C-alpha positions in Angstrom: 82.4 -7.8 14.4 83.9 -10.9 16.0 86.9 -10.5 13.7 87.8 -7.4 15.7 87.4 -8.9 19.2 90.3 -11.4 18.8 88.5 -14.2 20.7 88.6 -17.9 19.8 90.2 -19.2 16.6 90.7 -22.5 14.7 93.6 -22.8 12.3 92.5 -25.9 10.4 88.9 -26.6 9.4 87.3 -28.5 6.6 83.8 -28.2 5.0 82.1 -30.7 2.7 84.0 -29.4 -0.3 87.1 -31.2 1.1 86.6 -33.8 3.9 84.1 -32.1 6.2 80.4 -32.8 6.7 79.0 -29.2 6.8 78.5 -26.7 4.1 80.8 -23.6 4.2 77.8 -21.5 5.4 77.0 -24.0 8.2 80.7 -24.0 9.3 80.6 -20.2 9.6 77.3 -20.1 11.4 78.8 -22.6 13.9 81.8 -20.3 14.4 79.5 -17.2 14.9 77.4 -19.0 17.5 80.6 -20.0 19.4 82.0 -16.5 19.2 85.1 -17.4 17.1 87.0 -14.5 15.6 89.0 -16.2 12.9 89.2 -19.4 11.0 91.4 -21.1 8.4 89.2 -23.2 6.1 91.3 -25.7 4.1 90.7 -27.2 0.7 92.7 -29.5 -1.6 92.6 -27.2 -4.6 91.6 -23.6 -5.4 91.7 -23.8 -9.2 87.9 -23.2 -9.3 87.0 -20.0 -7.3 83.6 -21.5 -6.5 85.4 -23.7 -3.9 86.1 -20.7 -1.6 83.5 -18.1 -2.5 80.7 -19.3 -0.2 83.0 -19.5 2.9 84.3 -16.0 2.4 80.9 -14.5 1.7 79.4 -16.2 4.8 82.4 -14.9 6.7 81.8 -11.3 5.5 78.1 -11.5 6.5 78.8 -12.9 9.9 81.9 -10.7 10.7 84.3 -13.6 11.1 87.8 -13.4 9.5 88.5 -16.4 7.3 91.8 -17.4 5.7 91.8 -20.0 2.9 94.4 -22.7 2.9 95.4 -25.6 0.6 96.3 -28.9 2.2 98.9 -31.1 0.5 101.3 -33.9 1.2 105.0 -34.4 0.4 107.0 -37.6 0.0 106.7 -41.3 -0.8 103.8 -43.6 0.1 103.9 -44.6 3.7 106.1 -41.6 4.5 104.1 -38.6 3.4 104.2 -35.5 5.5 101.4 -33.0 5.5 101.5 -29.2 4.9 99.2 -26.3 4.3 99.9 -23.5 1.8 98.4 -20.2 2.8 98.3 -17.8 -0.2 98.5 -14.0 0.3 94.9 -12.8 0.9 92.9 -10.2 2.8 89.8 -12.3 3.6 87.9 -11.4 0.4 87.2 -13.5 -2.7 88.6 -10.7 -4.8 92.1 -10.9 -3.3 92.3 -14.7 -3.9 91.1 -14.2 -7.5 93.7 -11.6 -8.1 96.3 -14.0 -6.7 95.2 -16.7 -9.0 95.2 -14.4 -12.0 98.6 -13.0 -11.3 100.5 -16.3 -11.3 99.0 -18.6 -14.0 102.2 -20.4 -14.8 103.5 -21.3 -11.3 100.0 -22.0 -10.0 99.2 -24.1 -13.2 102.0 -26.5 -12.4 101.1 -26.5 -8.7 97.5 -27.3 -9.3 98.4 -30.0 -11.8 100.4 -31.7 -9.0 97.5 -31.2 -6.6 95.2 -32.9 -9.1 97.6 -35.8 -9.3 97.5 -36.1 -5.5 93.7 -36.1 -5.6 93.7 -39.0 -8.0 96.1 -40.9 -5.7 93.9 -40.1 -2.7 90.8 -41.4 -4.6 92.6 -44.6 -5.6 93.5 -45.2 -1.9 89.9 -44.6 -0.8 88.6 -47.0 -3.4 91.1 -49.6 -2.3 89.8 -49.2 1.3 86.3 -49.6 0.0 87.2 -52.8 -1.8 89.0 -54.2 1.3 86.0 -53.4 3.4 83.8 -55.5 1.0 86.3 -58.3 1.1 87.0 -58.6 4.8 84.8 -56.4 7.0 81.5 -57.3 5.6 82.0 -60.9 6.7 82.4 -59.6 10.3 79.3 -57.5 10.0 77.2 -60.3 8.6 78.6 -63.3 10.5 75.9 -63.3 13.2 73.1 -63.1 10.6 74.3 -65.5 7.9 71.0 -67.3 7.9 68.9 -64.1 7.7 69.6 -62.4 4.3 67.3 -59.5 5.0 69.6 -58.5 8.0 72.8 -58.7 6.0 74.7 -55.7 4.6 75.3 -55.6 0.9 78.7 -54.7 -0.6 79.5 -51.0 -1.0 79.6 -49.6 -4.5 82.1 -47.0 -5.8 79.1 -45.1 -7.2 77.8 -44.6 -3.7 81.1 -43.1 -2.7 81.2 -40.7 -5.7 77.8 -39.3 -4.7 79.5 -37.8 -1.6 82.4 -36.2 -3.5 82.5 -32.5 -4.5 84.9 -31.5 -7.3 86.2 -35.1 -7.3 87.9 -34.8 -3.9 87.8 -38.1 -2.1 88.9 -38.9 1.5 88.5 -41.6 4.1 86.0 -39.3 5.8 83.7 -39.7 2.8 84.1 -43.4 3.0 83.1 -43.3 6.6 80.0 -41.4 5.7 79.1 -44.0 3.0 79.5 -46.9 5.4 77.4 -45.1 8.0 74.6 -44.4 5.6 74.7 -48.1 4.4 74.7 -49.5 7.9 72.4 -47.1 9.9 69.1 -48.4 8.5 70.3 -52.0 8.6 71.4 -51.8 12.2 68.1 -50.2 13.2 66.3 -53.1 11.4 68.4 -55.6 13.5 67.4 -53.8 16.7 63.7 -54.1 15.9 64.0 -57.7 14.8 66.0 -58.8 17.9 63.7 -56.8 20.2 60.7 -58.7 18.8 62.6 -62.0 19.2 63.5 -61.1 22.8 60.0 -60.1 23.8 58.6 -63.2 22.1 61.0 -65.4 24.1 59.9 -63.7 27.4 56.3 -64.6 26.5 57.3 -68.2 25.7 59.3 -68.4 29.0 56.2 -67.5 30.9 54.3 -70.2 29.1 57.0 -72.7 29.9 57.9 -73.1 26.3 61.4 -71.6 26.5 64.4 -71.6 28.7 66.0 -68.8 30.7 69.2 -69.5 28.7 67.5 -68.7 25.4 66.0 -65.5 26.9 69.4 -64.4 28.2 71.0 -65.1 24.9 68.5 -63.1 23.0 68.6 -60.3 25.5 72.4 -60.0 25.1 72.1 -60.1 21.3 69.4 -57.3 21.5 71.6 -55.2 23.7 74.6 -55.7 21.5 72.5 -54.6 18.5 71.4 -51.5 20.3 75.0 -50.6 21.2 76.1 -51.1 17.6 73.3 -48.8 16.3 74.2 -46.1 18.9 77.9 -46.3 17.8 77.1 -46.0 14.1 78.9 -42.8 13.4 81.6 -42.1 10.8 84.3 -41.5 13.3 83.6 -44.7 15.3 83.2 -46.8 12.2 86.4 -45.5 10.8 88.2 -46.4 14.0 86.6 -49.9 14.3 86.9 -50.9 10.6 90.2 -49.2 9.9 88.9 -46.9 7.2 91.9 -44.6 7.4 94.6 -45.3 4.8 97.3 -47.7 5.7 100.8 -47.8 4.5 100.4 -50.5 1.9 97.4 -48.7 0.4 99.0 -45.2 0.4 100.2 -43.3 -2.7 103.3 -41.3 -3.7 102.8 -37.6 -3.5 103.3 -35.6 -6.7 105.5 -33.4 -4.5 108.7 -35.4 -3.9 110.0 -32.9 -1.4 109.4 -29.4 0.0 111.8 -28.1 -2.6 109.1 -28.7 -5.2 107.1 -26.0 -3.5 109.8 -23.3 -3.9 108.6 -22.0 -7.3 105.2 -21.2 -5.8 106.5 -19.9 -2.4 109.2 -17.7 -4.1 107.1 -16.4 -7.0 103.7 -16.1 -5.4 104.5 -15.5 -1.7 102.3 -16.9 1.0 103.2 -19.1 4.0 103.7 -22.8 4.6 102.4 -24.5 7.7 103.5 -28.0 8.9 100.3 -29.8 9.9 100.0 -33.3 11.6 103.7 -33.0 12.3 103.8 -36.3 14.3 102.0 -38.4 11.7 105.3 -40.1 10.7 106.7 -40.2 14.2 108.5 -37.7 16.5 111.9 -38.2 15.0 110.7 -37.3 11.5 108.9 -34.3 12.9 112.1 -33.0 14.5 114.2 -33.7 11.5 111.7 -31.9 9.2 111.5 -28.9 11.5 115.2 -28.4 11.7 116.0 -29.2 8.0 113.1 -27.1 6.6 112.9 -24.3 9.1 113.5 -21.7 6.4 110.5 -22.9 4.4 108.1 -23.6 7.3 106.4 -20.5 8.8 103.9 -22.2 11.1 103.6 -25.5 13.0 100.3 -27.1 14.0 101.3 -28.2 17.5 97.8 -29.4 18.4 95.0 -30.8 16.3 91.9 -32.1 18.0 91.3 -35.0 15.6 95.0 -36.0 15.1 96.2 -35.6 18.7 94.0 -38.4 20.0 96.4 -40.8 18.2 99.6 -39.3 19.6 101.6 -39.8 22.7 100.9 -36.8 25.0 104.6 -36.7 25.9 105.5 -36.2 22.2 102.9 -33.4 22.0 104.6 -31.6 24.9 108.1 -32.2 23.5 106.9 -30.8 20.1 105.7 -27.6 21.7 108.9 -27.3 23.6 110.9 -27.8 20.4 108.9 -25.1 18.6 109.5 -22.8 21.5 113.3 -23.4 21.4 113.4 -22.9 17.6 111.6 -19.7 17.9 
């Protein structure tokens, strides 16, 4: 089994039950094809065992070791830090179910706070959707204001909710909704402008059009093709600012890491500091030094997050972890 070969690993993955795009089984098949030995699949809540059962069963069948984590945030809006709680487990659904059954009181309070955070996250995503309708749609439709059939309609909350599993919303889901909304429309624009461009070429040959008009339509057609090619959730999220901003953020139900002590002390498990540079290098350093007794692991590189960080800060973070160790 791959789990015994100690090859590749990934310590922070999401499937579509949180903020990913693949089913748990698809995620594990991908890992098997790539020869990965162990994964950590992360969810927002484990109160319902159905959330983690598929991933662990697929892992058993494919011989990949999977650990299940719970992602959470701590702190006030605009200042929230992100962590991952890793319960005691042996890679089987039975071990996690025993863990859940053994600590109903501590986990009950913990899951209540996670549910509060889920509601805050959903309110933030809905606010982003509404802002997209108010401001970004004007940008998208400005070049086609006289062509209603080429204009994008406003997004509806119901369309967002169709993407949610167990009520867990994220800006990733919003990016998927925007992509689905725009993909067909952008394709229609490409076909329309291609037709207009070809017609203008014909008219130019007949002496009924100018080269300026042809060049203008060619540029519009090429721009539409580029927009269609770039219509992916990650690109749209970057271009339209679909990630939560400070003024649209929410207060975490966990005011500080001390709120996690009842679970960590009574239930065991480990706490990982993820996206440590999300609130700046100074906050990362202060948190690591102040909370080093609570933090067992540090995510020093995340493929999605690191693209937004200063490479020098990433190197310094690794050096700091080395010194602390």
